[in-house]
C-alpha positions in Angstrom: -30.8 -2.6 27.6 -28.5 -3.1 30.6 -24.9 -4.4 30.4 -26.0 -7.6 32.2 -28.8 -8.1 29.6 -26.4 -7.5 26.7 -23.9 -9.9 28.3 -26.6 -12.6 28.5 -27.5 -12.2 24.8 -23.8 -12.3 23.9 -23.3 -15.4 26.0 -26.2 -17.1 24.2 -24.8 -16.2 20.8 -21.2 -17.2 21.6 -22.2 -20.5 23.3 -24.3 -21.7 20.4 -22.6 -24.7 18.7 -23.4 -27.6 16.4 -20.9 -29.8 18.2 -18.1 -29.0 15.8 -14.8 -27.8 17.2 -14.4 -24.1 16.5 -11.2 -22.4 15.2 -10.0 -20.8 18.4 -8.5 -17.7 16.8 -11.5 -17.0 14.6 -14.0 -17.6 17.4 -12.2 -15.3 19.8 -12.1 -12.5 17.2 -15.7 -12.9 16.1 -17.0 -13.1 19.7 -15.1 -9.9 20.6 -16.3 -8.0 17.5 -19.9 -9.1 18.0 -19.7 -8.0 21.7 -18.2 -4.6 20.8 -20.9 -4.1 18.1 -23.6 -4.9 20.6 -22.2 -2.2 22.9 -22.0 0.3 20.0 -25.5 -0.4 18.8 -26.8 0.2 22.3 -24.8 3.3 23.2 -25.4 4.9 19.8 -29.1 3.8 19.7 -28.7 2.4 16.2 -32.1 1.8 14.6 -32.9 -1.3 12.6 -33.1 0.9 9.4 -29.6 2.2 10.1 -28.3 -1.3 10.8 -29.6 -2.7 7.5 -28.4 0.4 5.6 -24.9 -0.4 6.9 -25.3 -4.1 5.8 -26.4 -2.8 2.3 -23.4 -0.5 2.2 -21.0 -3.4 3.0 -22.6 -5.5 0.2 -22.1 -2.6 -2.2 -18.5 -2.2 -1.1 -17.8 -5.9 -1.7 -19.4 -5.8 -5.2 -17.2 -2.8 -6.0 -14.1 -4.5 -4.7 -13.3 -1.5 -2.5 -12.7 -3.1 0.9 -9.0 -2.5 0.3 -9.6 1.2 -0.1 -11.9 1.3 2.9 -9.3 -0.4 5.0 -6.7 2.2 4.0 -9.1 5.1 4.3 -10.2 4.2 7.8 -6.6 3.9 9.0 -6.5 0.1 9.5 -3.5 -0.4 7.2 -1.6 2.4 8.9 -2.5 1.0 12.3 -1.1 -2.4 11.3 2.1 -0.7 10.1 2.5 1.0 13.5 2.1 -2.3 15.2 4.8 -3.7 13.0 7.0 -0.8 13.9 6.5 -1.6 17.6 7.4 -5.2 17.1 10.5 -4.2 15.2 11.6 -1.8 18.0 11.1 -4.4 20.7 13.3 -6.8 18.6 16.0 -4.1 18.4 15.6 -3.5 14.7 16.6 -0.1 13.5 18.1 1.7 10.5 15.9 0.1 7.8 13.7 1.9 5.3 10.3 2.8 6.8 7.6 0.6 5.5 4.1 1.8 4.7 0.8 0.6 3.4 0.6 -1.6 0.3 -2.8 -0.5 -0.9 -4.9 -2.5 -3.3 -3.4 -2.0 -6.8 -0.6 -4.6 -6.9 -0.6 -7.1 -9.8 1.7 -10.1 -9.6 4.2 -11.4 -12.2 5.3 -8.1 -13.7 8.2 -8.6 -16.2 11.7 -9.0 -14.6 14.7 -7.0 -15.7 18.3 -7.1 -14.4 19.8 -3.8 -13.3 17.5 -1.4 -15.1 14.1 -1.3 -16.7 11.7 1.0 -18.5 8.3 0.9 -16.8 6.2 2.9 -19.2 5.2 1.8 -22.7 5.9 5.2 -24.3 2.3 6.1 -25.0 1.9 8.5 -22.1 3.1 12.1 -22.8 3.8 12.6 -19.0 7.1 14.0 -17.7 9.9 11.6 -18.0 11.2 10.3 -14.6 14.4 8.4 -13.8 14.6 6.6 -10.4 17.8 4.9 -9.2 19.5 3.8 -6.1 21.0 0.9 -4.2 19.6 -1.9 -2.0 21.9 -2.6 0.9 21.6 -4.1 4.4 21.8 -2.1 7.7 25.6 -2.6 7.8 25.9 -0.9 4.4 26.6 -4.0 2.4 25.1 -4.0 -1.1 22.6 -6.7 -1.9 23.1 -8.1 -5.4 20.1 -9.9 -6.9 17.6 -8.2 -4.6 14.1 -7.9 -6.2 12.7 -4.4 -6.5 9.1 -4.5 -7.6 7.8 -1.0 -8.7 4.4 0.1 -9.8 2.5 3.4 -10.1 -0.3 5.2 -12.0 -0.1 7.0 -15.3 -0.4 10.8 -15.8 -4.2 10.5 -15.4 -4.1 8.7 -12.1 -4.9 5.2 -13.4 -3.3 1.8 -12.8 -2.8 -0.7 -15.6 -4.8 -3.9 -15.3 -7.7 -1.9 -13.7 -7.6 0.6 -16.5 -8.1 -1.5 -19.6 -7.0 1.3 -21.9 -3.4 0.7 -20.8 -1.1 -2.1 -22.1 -0.5 -5.2 -19.9 1.9 -4.4 -17.1 2.3 -0.8 -18.1 4.1 1.1 -15.3 4.9 -2.2 -13.5 8.3 -4.0 -13.5 10.5 -6.0 -11.2 14.2 -5.0 -11.3 16.9 -7.5 -10.0 19.7 -5.4 -8.6 23.1 -5.7 -10.3 26.4 -6.8 -8.7 26.6 -3.6 -6.7 23.0 -3.8 -5.5 21.9 -1.0 -7.8 18.6 -0.6 -9.6 17.5 2.0 -12.2 14.3 2.6 -14.1 12.8 5.1 -16.5 9.1 5.9 -16.2 6.9 9.0 -16.1 6.0 11.2 -13.1 2.8 9.7 -11.7 -0.2 11.8 -11.0 -1.9 12.1 -7.6 -5.4 10.5 -7.6 -8.4 9.9 -5.5 -11.0 7.2 -4.7 -13.5 6.5 -7.4 -15.8 9.6 -7.0 -19.1 7.6 -7.2 -17.8 4.5 -5.3 -18.7 3.4 -1.8 -15.4 4.5 -0.2 -15.9 8.1 -1.3 -19.5 8.1 -0.2 -18.4 7.0 3.2 -15.7 9.7 3.3 -18.2 12.3 2.3 -20.3 11.3 5.3 -17.2 11.7 7.5 -16.4 15.1 6.0 -13.2 13.9 4.4 -11.6 13.9 1.0 -10.3 10.7 -0.7 -7.1 12.2 -2.4 -3.7 10.6 -2.4 -0.4 12.3 -3.3 1.5 11.1 -6.3 3.6 8.1 -5.3 5.4 5.0 -6.4 4.9 1.6 -4.7 7.6 -0.9 -4.0 8.2 -4.4 -2.7 11.8 -5.1 -2.0 13.0 -8.6 -1.3 16.4 -10.1 -0.7 17.5 -13.5 0.7 17.9 -13.4 4.5 16.0 -10.1 4.8 12.5 -9.1 5.7 10.3 -8.2 2.7 9.9 -4.4 2.6 6.6 -2.9 1.6 6.9 0.8 1.1 6.3 3.7 -1.3 8.0 7.0 -2.1 5.9 10.1 -2.5 6.6 12.8 -5.2 7.8 15.7 -3.1 5.8 18.9 -3.5 2.4 17.3 -4.0 -0.3 19.3 -2.4 -1.6 16.2 -0.5 1.8 15.1 0.7 0.9 15.7 4.3 -2.9 15.3 3.9 -3.0 11.7 2.8 -6.3 9.9 2.5 -4.7 6.6 3.5 -2.2 8.0 6.2 0.7 6.6 4.2 3.1 9.5 4.3 6.0 8.7 6.6 9.2 10.4 7.4 12.0 9.5 5.1 9.8 8.5 2.2 9.6 11.8 0.3 12.9 12.2 -1.5 13.7 15.4 -3.4 12.7 15.5 -7.1 15.4 17.0 -9.2 14.3 18.7 -12.4 17.1 18.4 -14.9 17.3 21.2 -17.5 21.0 21.0 -18.5 21.1 20.4 -22.3 24.1 18.0 -22.0 22.4 15.9 -19.3 19.2 15.8 -21.4 21.1 14.6 -24.5 23.0 12.0 -22.4 19.7 10.4 -21.5 18.6 10.3 -25.1 15.9 12.9 -24.6 15.1 16.3 -26.2 13.3 17.8 -23.2 13.9 18.3 -19.4 13.2 15.4 -17.1 12.8 14.6 -13.4 15.0 12.3 -11.4 14.9 10.7 -7.9 17.6 8.9 -6.0 16.5 6.5 -3.3 18.2 3.7 -1.5 16.4 0.8 0.1 17.6 -0.8 3.4 15.6 -4.0 4.2 16.0 -5.4 7.7 17.7 -8.7 8.3 15.3 -11.6 9.0 15.0 -12.9 12.5 13.2 -16.1 13.6 11.6 -14.4 16.6 9.8 -11.8 14.6 6.3 -12.1 13.1 6.4 -12.5 9.3 7.0 -9.2 7.3 5.2 -10.5 4.2 1.4 -10.0 4.4 -0.7 -12.8 2.8 -3.7 -11.3 1.1 -5.7 -11.8 -2.1 -3.9 -9.9 -4.9 -4.7 -9.5 -8.6 -2.9 -11.4 -11.3 -3.0 -10.7 -15.0 -4.4 -13.6 -17.1 
């Protein structure tokens, strides 16, 4: 089919109307995507069987609730992050903590604690981890009352809520910073994990010759009045997939050193009887500006009953 013939088909499709006024942004996006797919089908000589196999795959991905994984695995979330970086640079923003992808496992309304919290429920025998730091602005001023939402997987690589064997909100808490802008929490060192091995995301990655592994990491939302919401995560340094990330989420400045504490006095001071790990990490959210696009992404997220 020639380009002119394809253009005629596209013009017919996009001009079809029932007399209703279309949503301009939606129509522009759909018309563009349809046109690009017409070109791809023609240039790749996609057969009807291949097209309907793709439609079936999309239906399966929806039923498995894995579109969030697919968006991360195909680089869409990372691409959106880079576009946000560009908008920040153009606005003259600099010095803040790098943001990176949210991913799909957030659950709203985790319990709130002031200053410090314990994330794990004590049932996981994983290595004890202490994380602490300060939230401050780009001028170095501490931000008291900032909200630090933290969540991660257990030592088997599973998130509570999705893994029904875990207690409600296990490894999920919101810490309000103290008067000096500090937060602290005790947890366990999370495991690295991969996409569900039999799920549609991994099947697609297999076809692309790729793995679906992610390095061990801890997710964060950081919010403070007058500041842009920060979506980020810190990786557990030393993980074998630290620089081979399925979701392209490893960014400079987000892999702080992990200190393994073996000093008996330090162990006793923490109320423990075995060595533990600790991480220190400060968050620096950017000041809000009216001229910037919103930093908070509105998307459907899970919420515990």
